[in-house]
C-alpha positions in Angstrom: 8.3 11.7 -7.4 5.7 14.0 -5.8 3.2 11.2 -6.1 5.4 8.7 -4.3 6.2 11.1 -1.4 2.8 10.7 0.3 3.2 6.9 -0.1 6.7 7.1 1.5 5.3 9.2 4.3 2.6 6.6 4.9 5.3 3.9 5.1 7.2 5.8 7.6 4.0 6.4 9.6 3.2 2.7 9.4 6.6 1.7 10.8 6.2 4.1 13.7 2.7 2.6 14.5 1.9 -0.3 16.8 3.3 -3.8 16.2 0.2 -4.8 14.2 1.1 -2.1 11.7 4.7 -3.1 11.6 3.8 -6.4 10.0 2.1 -4.5 7.2 5.2 -2.4 6.5 7.3 -5.1 4.8 4.8 -5.8 2.0 4.1 -2.0 1.7 7.9 -1.4 1.3 8.0 -3.9 -1.5 5.1 -2.3 -3.3 6.6 1.2 -3.0 10.0 -0.2 -4.3 8.3 -1.7 -7.3 6.4 1.6 -7.9 9.6 3.5 -7.8 11.3 1.3 -10.3 8.3 1.2 -12.6 7.5 5.0 -12.6 9.8 7.2 -10.6 13.1 6.2 -12.4 11.5 7.0 -15.7 9.8 10.3 -15.0 11.4 11.9 -11.9 14.1 14.6 -11.8 17.4 13.6 -10.2 16.9 15.8 -7.2 13.4 14.5 -6.4 14.6 10.9 -7.0 17.4 11.4 -4.6 14.9 12.6 -1.9 12.6 9.6 -2.6 15.5 7.1 -2.4 16.7 8.7 0.8 13.3 8.4 2.4 12.9 4.9 1.1 16.2 4.0 2.6 15.3 5.4 6.0 12.0 3.3 5.9 14.0 0.2 5.0 16.3 0.8 8.0 13.6 1.8 10.5 11.0 -1.0 9.7 13.1 -4.0 10.9 14.3 -2.1 14.0 10.7 -1.4 15.0 9.8 -5.0 14.3 12.6 -6.1 16.7 11.6 -3.5 19.3 8.1 -4.8 19.3 9.4 -8.2 20.5 11.1 -6.8 23.5 8.1 -7.3 25.6 8.4 -11.1 25.3 10.6 -12.9 27.8 13.8 -14.4 26.5 14.9 -17.8 27.7 18.5 -18.1 28.8 20.5 -20.7 27.1 23.0 -22.6 29.2 26.2 -23.7 27.7 
C-alpha cells in the first residue's frame, strides 16, 4: 500500500494539472487500478487498503469533472427546438 500511495498522489496531481495532463489521467487511473488488483489486494493491510481505495475513488470522481471543466472555455452552440 505504501508503494501505491505516491502513485495515487501523482494521479491526483495529474488531475489537478492543466487540460493536457487531464487526458493522461484516464490511462494512469487504469494502470493504478490494475496495480492495486495485482499487488495491493494480496499484500496490504485492511486499513491501508481502505485508504488506497478511498484515494483511488476520489481520483476516479475528480478526473472526469476536471476533464469537463477544461471544456468550459469552448463556446456551446444553442440547439433550437
